[in-house]
C-alpha positions in Angstrom: -10.2 108.4 175.8 -10.5 106.5 172.5 -8.5 109.2 170.8 -5.4 108.7 173.3 -5.7 105.0 172.7 -5.1 105.5 169.1 -2.6 108.0 169.9 -1.0 105.6 171.7 -1.6 102.2 169.3 -0.2 104.7 166.6 3.1 105.8 168.6 3.6 102.6 169.4 3.3 101.0 165.7 6.0 104.2 164.8 8.3 103.1 167.2 8.2 99.5 166.5 8.6 100.4 162.4 11.7 102.5 163.5 13.5 99.8 165.7 12.8 97.4 162.6 14.3 99.6 160.3 17.1 99.7 162.7 17.6 96.0 163.0 17.2 95.6 159.3 20.3 97.6 158.8 23.4 95.9 158.2 26.2 96.7 160.9 29.8 97.1 159.5 32.6 98.0 162.0 35.2 99.9 160.4 38.6 100.2 162.4 40.6 103.5 161.6 44.2 103.7 161.4 45.1 106.5 163.7 42.9 108.5 166.3 39.8 110.5 164.9 41.2 113.4 162.9 40.3 114.9 159.3 42.7 112.0 157.6 39.4 109.9 157.9 37.0 112.9 157.3 35.3 111.1 154.4 34.0 108.2 156.8 32.7 110.8 159.5 30.8 112.6 156.9 29.5 109.4 155.6 27.8 108.8 159.3 26.9 112.0 159.7 25.4 113.0 156.5 23.4 109.6 156.3 25.2 108.4 153.3 26.0 104.6 155.2 22.0 105.1 156.6 20.9 105.3 152.6 23.1 102.3 152.2 20.9 100.3 154.9 24.3 100.4 157.0 24.7 100.9 161.0 28.6 101.8 160.7 30.5 101.9 163.9 34.1 103.6 163.3 36.6 102.7 165.9 39.7 105.1 166.5 43.2 103.9 166.0 46.1 104.9 168.2 49.6 104.3 169.0 48.8 100.9 170.3 46.2 99.6 167.7 47.2 97.5 165.1 44.2 97.4 162.5 45.7 94.2 161.0 45.7 92.7 164.7 42.0 94.1 165.2 40.5 92.6 162.0 42.7 89.1 162.5 41.0 89.2 165.9 37.6 89.7 164.8 37.1 92.9 166.0 36.4 95.1 162.6 34.8 93.9 159.3 37.3 96.4 157.5 40.1 98.5 158.2 41.9 101.5 156.7 45.8 100.7 156.5 48.9 101.5 154.3 49.6 99.1 151.8 53.1 98.5 152.8 51.9 97.0 156.3 49.0 95.3 154.7 51.1 93.5 152.3 53.9 93.0 154.9 51.1 91.1 156.8 49.7 89.3 154.0 53.1 87.8 153.4 53.3 86.6 157.1 49.9 84.8 156.7 47.3 88.0 157.4 45.3 87.7 153.6 44.4 91.4 153.8 42.9 92.4 150.7 42.7 96.0 149.2 39.2 96.8 147.9 39.3 100.4 147.5 41.9 103.2 147.5 40.5 106.6 148.5 43.7 108.0 149.1 45.4 108.6 145.5 48.8 110.6 146.6 51.1 109.9 149.8 51.5 112.7 152.4 54.4 111.2 154.2 57.8 113.0 154.0 60.9 113.6 156.0 61.2 117.1 157.6 64.7 118.0 158.3 66.2 120.9 160.4 68.0 123.1 157.5 70.6 124.2 160.1 71.9 120.7 159.6 73.1 121.4 156.0 70.8 118.5 154.5 69.7 119.7 151.0 69.7 116.5 149.3 69.0 112.9 150.5 72.8 112.1 149.9 73.3 114.6 153.0 71.5 112.1 155.1 74.3 110.1 155.7 75.9 110.4 159.1 72.5 111.6 160.5 70.2 110.6 162.7 66.5 110.1 161.4 63.5 109.9 163.5 61.6 107.1 162.0 57.9 105.6 163.1 57.3 101.9 163.3 54.3 99.6 163.8 54.2 99.3 160.0 54.9 103.1 159.2 58.9 102.2 158.9 58.4 100.0 155.4 58.3 103.0 153.2 61.4 104.6 154.9 63.2 101.3 154.9 62.7 101.0 150.8 63.9 104.3 150.2 67.1 103.8 152.2 67.7 100.9 150.6 66.9 102.3 146.7 69.3 104.9 147.8 71.8 102.6 148.9 72.1 104.3 152.6 72.5 101.6 155.4 70.3 102.1 158.5 72.8 100.3 161.0 74.2 103.6 162.4 77.6 103.6 160.6 79.1 106.9 159.3 78.0 106.2 155.6 74.6 105.0 156.7 71.9 106.6 159.0 71.1 106.0 162.6 67.5 105.4 163.1 65.5 106.6 166.0 62.3 104.8 166.9 60.5 108.0 166.9 56.9 108.4 169.1 53.6 109.7 167.2 55.1 113.6 167.9 57.5 115.8 166.5 59.9 116.2 169.8 62.9 114.8 168.1 63.3 117.6 166.0 62.2 120.4 168.4 64.6 119.1 170.8 67.3 118.2 168.3 67.4 114.6 169.1 67.3 114.2 165.2 68.3 115.9 162.2 64.7 114.8 160.4 61.5 113.4 161.3 58.9 111.6 159.6 56.2 114.0 159.4 52.8 113.8 157.3 52.2 116.8 154.9 48.5 117.1 156.6 49.6 116.5 160.5 53.2 116.9 162.0 54.7 119.1 159.8 52.1 121.5 161.0 52.9 120.7 164.4 56.4 121.5 163.6 55.4 124.9 162.3 53.0 125.7 165.3 55.9 125.1 167.4 57.8 128.3 165.9 59.8 127.0 163.2 59.3 128.7 160.0 59.4 126.9 156.9 62.2 128.5 155.6 63.7 126.8 158.5 63.1 123.6 157.2 64.3 121.1 154.3 61.0 118.3 153.7 61.6 115.3 151.2 58.1 114.0 150.1 57.8 110.2 149.1 56.5 111.1 146.1 59.2 113.1 144.8 61.6 110.7 145.6 60.1 108.2 143.3 59.1 105.9 146.5 55.6 106.8 147.5 53.7 104.0 148.5 49.7 103.6 148.8 48.2 105.0 152.1 44.8 104.7 153.5 43.5 102.5 151.8 40.4 99.9 152.9 41.3 96.4 153.4 39.1 93.1 154.2 39.7 89.4 155.0 40.3 87.5 152.0 38.0 84.5 153.3 35.0 87.2 153.6 34.8 88.2 150.0 33.5 84.6 149.1 30.6 85.6 151.1 28.0 87.1 148.9 26.1 89.1 151.9 29.5 90.7 152.6 30.9 91.3 149.4 27.1 93.5 149.0 27.7 95.0 152.4 31.1 96.1 151.5 29.7 97.4 148.0 27.0 99.8 149.8 29.8 100.4 152.2 32.5 101.8 149.6 30.0 103.7 147.8 28.5 105.5 150.8 32.2 106.1 151.8 33.6 107.6 148.6 30.3 109.9 148.8 31.7 111.1 152.1 35.2 111.7 150.8 34.0 113.8 147.7 31.9 115.8 149.8 34.4 116.1 152.3 36.5 117.3 149.5 34.2 120.2 148.3 33.6 121.3 151.8 36.6 121.2 153.7 35.9 123.5 156.5 32.4 121.8 157.4 34.2 118.6 157.0 36.6 119.3 159.3 33.8 120.5 161.7 32.2 116.8 161.8 35.0 115.4 162.7 35.5 117.6 165.9 32.2 116.8 166.9 33.3 112.9 166.7 36.4 113.8 168.8 35.7 112.1 172.2 39.3 113.2 173.4 38.7 116.9 173.2 42.7 117.0 172.1 41.8 118.2 168.2 41.7 122.0 167.4 39.5 123.7 164.8 42.6 125.4 163.1 44.6 122.2 162.8 41.5 119.8 161.5 40.6 122.7 159.1 44.1 122.8 157.7 44.8 118.9 157.7 41.4 118.4 155.8 42.4 121.2 153.3 45.8 119.2 152.8 44.4 115.7 153.0 41.9 116.5 150.1 45.0 117.2 147.9 45.6 113.2 148.5 42.3 112.0 148.1 41.6 114.2 144.9 41.5 112.3 141.5 40.5 109.1 143.1 37.0 107.4 143.0 37.7 104.9 145.2 39.2 102.4 142.7 42.9 101.2 143.1 44.9 102.3 140.1 46.8 99.3 139.4 49.7 101.4 138.0 50.0 102.9 141.6 50.0 99.0 143.0 52.6 98.2 140.8 55.0 101.1 142.1 54.0 100.5 145.7 55.3 96.7 145.6 58.4 97.4 142.9 59.5 100.0 145.8 58.7 97.7 148.8 60.7 94.7 146.9 63.5 97.0 146.4 64.8 96.2 149.7 68.1 94.8 149.1 69.2 92.1 151.3 66.1 93.2 153.7 63.3 93.9 151.5 59.6 94.6 152.9 57.9 91.7 150.9 60.1 89.0 149.3 57.7 88.1 146.6 55.1 89.6 144.3 51.6 89.6 146.0 49.0 87.5 144.7 45.3 88.2 145.4 46.1 91.6 147.4 43.7 93.8 145.8 40.4 93.4 144.0 38.3 95.5 141.8 35.2 93.3 142.5 33.9 95.7 145.2 34.7 99.0 143.6 33.2 98.1 140.0 29.8 97.7 141.4 30.2 100.6 143.9 30.8 103.0 141.2 28.7 101.7 138.5 
């Protein structure tokens, strides 16, 4: 009887210790820009491999979707940190939502315009007079900046382009409703290929190659929170663990893709697509240690300001990014 009692007491003590440890972990909620997929593999890897828990963090990852705007979520208190593209983050900041970039895992842009070769488009100038599929909800800013740089109106005139508000799919190209559509190197482009169109039947314009690439998938928080030392410390640990996850994912793309699949509650993702996506995403995160490159930031701002009569932002942002977190996280 005494042995059973002691065993029960020890078991209870162990459970209490475990519960205390769990309570001690700092909670962090991350809002993704899109649905659960390898685009965000680094965060899921950090969660699955225990990199977050090693930093005493209890991280909740919230998938995004077509009706979810990261900026609105964080403004409403639904997240501590969000994944967003810099154009939408800077546009939101200018409108009064003080988002600050604290880390930049993505070094390269994956955005491009994918066109049917049969339309005769071979250069950007050939886009004139064509209908182009464009994503909105903040994703239109890089496209509008590019068109402004080219001097191509987006008013549907013969010398301009007609903008088709594209859903988050590739149907407008497959159904030939548009000559070109917005795609990402790691996602929609391959959906077009999987639909039976060969690479030779396509012409692509990568924003990176056009000199108007803007930064994607950075980590953003509210400026006011950075004045809280406890929050800053939490973000330092979060970024350190997240970047460990990203570098692990780069080195182990297939296993990283499988981890993402385990967290996909919709069952909509496939192994083939996620492995391919992770392979492509690794090309975009390669070369980044998580710290924002000021030159990349300056290029993004310059592109967004070059909007003619309708720029994405009207003035050089102030305080829109900081190295305070990455300097400590990567030390």
